[in-house]
C-alpha positions, 0 to 999 in steps of 0.5 A: 272434434267429436268422434263420429258415431258408429251405428253398429258399435253399441250392438257389437258391445252388447253382443260381446258382453252377453257372450262374455257374461254367459261364459264367465259370469257377470262378476268375473267379466272385465270391460277389457274382456268385452272390448277385446271380444268386440274388437273395440277400445275402452274409449268406444265402450265409454261412449255408450256405457258408464260401467259394466253394471250399466251395460248389463242393465241395458241387456236386462232391460232389453230382454225384459222389454221384449219378454214383456211384449210377449207376456202382454199379448192380449188374448181378447182383442174384441170384447164385442166378439169374444173368443169361445172358451176353447179358443181362449184357452188355445190363445193362452197356450199359444202365448205361453208357448211363445214366452217359453220359446223366447226364454229358450232362445235367450237362455244364457242371459235368462240363466244369468238373471234368474241365478243371481248373475247380477248385483242387487241393483237390478232387483227392481227390474225383476220385481217390476216384471214379476208384477206385470206378469202377475197382473196379466195372469190375474186379468186373464183369469178374471176374464175367464171367470166372467165369460164362463171359461173358469168357475167363478168360485176360486180366488183369482189372486191366489191362482195367479200367484201360483201360476206366476210361481210356476212360470218362474220354476219352468223358466229355471228348468228350461234354462238349466236343461242340459242343452237338449231342447225340451218339448216346450209345447208339451211342457206348457200343455201339461202345465196348463192342463194341471191348472185348468183341471182345478178351475175349468167351468 
């Protein structure tokens, strides 16, 4: 007879694994550590996950899906009534701030991902996310060029690559901070101002 499914079991195992990974690192964490923290059995673990790598992939996919939703937040929702240039920049700033607030709130897992706390098997997830981030930035730059927010004479591809790289570096700085929450709004405002000084119309 099949064991009844506990709706909280998967969530408890994921939460326990995230805490263990943050404390020990992925390689040093054993399934025994995860189930002990969750107060569950190995049999319960294998109801949901094939291995530790499988569980970590679920954590990474979940985090990147939530982060991807923030990244993909549209800045222009009505092309017939587009925002003013000033409003467009405010919306971009608000989206960036939400992205980095999310990174701060999930800094332990983000730190593991950014600092190689996972096997090369997960590189495809990060590559796909980086490509999505680039696409969103590129589209925003192109829209801004067409609507006279930005100059028309710069290479949107190169600027999108630089901004995406800056996001990566800022994320690393954020998760590596000494535990004191930095002024995220100030960071984002200064970063945006630096970029815009070169491309604003």
